[in-house]
C-alpha positions as CSV (number, residue, x, y, z in Angstrom):
1,M,-13.9,-36.9,-60.8
2,T,-13.1,-40.4,-59.0
3,N,-14.4,-43.0,-57.3
4,C,-12.6,-43.3,-54.0
5,V,-14.5,-41.8,-51.3
6,F,-11.8,-40.5,-49.6
7,C,-10.3,-38.5,-52.6
8,R,-13.8,-37.0,-52.8
9,I,-13.2,-36.1,-49.3
10,A,-10.5,-34.2,-49.7
11,A,-11.5,-32.5,-52.9
12,G,-14.5,-31.3,-51.1
13,E,-16.8,-33.5,-53.0
14,I,-18.0,-35.3,-49.8
15,P,-18.6,-33.7,-46.9
16,A,-16.8,-34.6,-43.8
17,S,-16.2,-33.4,-40.1
18,M,-13.0,-32.2,-40.8
19,V,-10.4,-32.3,-37.5
20,Y,-7.5,-31.1,-39.0
21,E,-6.1,-30.4,-42.7
22,D,-2.7,-29.4,-44.0
23,E,-1.1,-29.8,-47.5
24,H,-0.2,-33.6,-47.3
25,T,-3.3,-34.8,-44.8
26,L,-6.7,-34.6,-43.6
27,A,-8.1,-35.9,-40.5
28,F,-12.0,-36.5,-40.1
29,M,-14.7,-38.1,-38.9
30,D,-17.2,-39.6,-40.4
31,L,-16.9,-43.2,-41.7
32,G,-17.8,-45.9,-39.4
33,Q,-18.0,-44.1,-36.0
34,V,-16.8,-47.0,-33.4
35,N,-17.0,-44.7,-30.7
36,P,-17.0,-40.5,-29.9
37,G,-13.2,-40.0,-30.3
38,H,-12.8,-42.5,-33.5
39,V,-10.5,-40.1,-36.2
40,L,-9.7,-41.1,-39.8
41,V,-6.0,-39.3,-40.7
42,A,-5.5,-39.7,-44.5
43,A,-3.5,-38.4,-46.8
44,R,-4.5,-36.1,-49.4
45,A,-3.0,-37.6,-52.5
46,H,-4.6,-41.4,-53.7
47,V,-2.5,-43.8,-52.0
48,E,-3.8,-47.4,-52.0
49,N,-1.8,-48.8,-49.3
50,V,1.3,-48.2,-46.9
51,F,3.7,-49.5,-49.9
52,G,3.1,-46.5,-52.2
53,L,4.0,-44.1,-49.4
54,D,7.3,-42.3,-50.0
55,D,9.0,-41.4,-47.0
56,E,8.0,-37.4,-46.9
57,L,4.5,-38.5,-47.2
58,A,4.9,-41.2,-44.3
59,A,6.0,-38.9,-42.0
60,A,3.9,-36.5,-42.4
61,I,0.4,-38.7,-42.1
62,F,2.3,-40.0,-39.1
63,R,2.7,-36.2,-37.7
64,T,-0.9,-35.9,-38.0
65,T,-1.6,-38.7,-36.5
66,A,0.3,-38.6,-33.3
67,R,-1.0,-35.0,-33.1
68,V,-4.5,-35.6,-33.6
69,A,-4.3,-39.3,-30.9
70,R,-3.0,-36.5,-28.1
71,A,-5.7,-34.2,-29.1
72,S,-8.6,-36.9,-29.3
73,R,-7.2,-38.1,-25.7
74,A,-7.2,-34.9,-24.1
75,A,-11.1,-34.1,-25.5
76,F,-12.5,-37.3,-24.9
77,G,-10.4,-38.4,-21.7
78,A,-10.0,-41.8,-22.9
79,P,-7.4,-43.8,-20.8
80,G,-5.1,-44.9,-23.7
81,M,-5.7,-44.7,-27.6
82,N,-5.1,-47.4,-30.3
83,L,-3.7,-46.6,-34.0
84,F,-4.5,-48.8,-36.9
85,Q,-4.0,-48.8,-40.4
86,A,-6.7,-51.1,-42.2
87,N,-8.0,-50.9,-45.8
88,G,-9.4,-52.5,-48.6
89,T,-11.0,-56.3,-48.6
90,A,-7.9,-57.6,-45.9
91,G,-8.9,-55.4,-43.4
92,G,-12.6,-56.0,-44.1
93,Q,-13.3,-52.8,-45.9
94,T,-14.0,-51.3,-49.2
95,V,-11.4,-48.4,-48.9
96,F,-8.6,-48.5,-51.1
97,H,-6.6,-45.3,-49.8
98,F,-4.4,-45.3,-47.4
99,H,-5.4,-44.1,-43.8
100,V,-4.5,-44.8,-40.0
101,H,-7.4,-45.1,-37.6
102,V,-7.3,-43.0,-34.3
103,L,-9.5,-44.7,-31.8
104,P,-9.6,-44.0,-28.0
105,R,-9.5,-46.8,-25.8
106,W,-11.9,-47.0,-23.5
107,E,-10.8,-50.4,-21.9
108,E,-7.4,-50.8,-19.7
109,D,-6.1,-53.2,-22.5
110,G,-7.6,-54.3,-26.0
111,M,-10.2,-52.4,-27.8
112,S,-13.8,-53.3,-28.3
113,L,-15.0,-52.6,-32.3
114,S,-17.9,-54.3,-33.4
115,W,-17.7,-54.5,-37.5
116,P,-19.8,-52.9,-39.6
117,V,-20.4,-49.8,-37.9
118,K,-22.5,-46.9,-38.6
119,S,-21.9,-43.1,-38.5
120,P,-24.2,-41.1,-36.0
121,P,-25.8,-38.0,-37.3
122,R,-23.9,-34.7,-38.8
123,E,-24.5,-32.5,-36.0
124,I,-23.0,-34.9,-33.4
125,L,-20.3,-35.7,-35.8
126,E,-19.4,-31.9,-35.4
127,G,-19.8,-31.4,-32.3
128,Y,-16.8,-34.6,-31.0
129,A,-14.7,-33.0,-34.2
130,E,-15.1,-29.2,-32.6
131,K,-13.9,-31.1,-29.2
132,V,-11.0,-32.5,-31.1
133,R,-10.3,-29.2,-32.7
134,K,-10.4,-27.2,-29.6
135,A,-7.8,-30.0,-28.2
136,L,-5.4,-29.0,-31.0
137,G,-5.5,-25.5,-30.0
């Protein structure tokens, strides 16, 4: 067993409000929800940072990210989306597993974030995740 929370989510050891999964990636809502459409896209395999990605895994992550971003925007009606990657202490986080944040932008420009953030109760997250799953088709 590993201490990496994303690896434990990928292994099914920690429950998450899963939005999408394939052989290389997973997309879920649970950790540090900034707003209702916030989805985290991560590699199934433990990769600490962008430098550990090979071309195939990088392509898989960004295919999933683009797909989930379109679905989240459709599900929540956000006027725009922000995508960003931040992990480890440089990103103000304690997760050392490469991931991309898919974050609806509710204002014309920029994004309002406040850290640290807290996740809503599981039943609310499951409702959010269901909206995105439906939009994914």
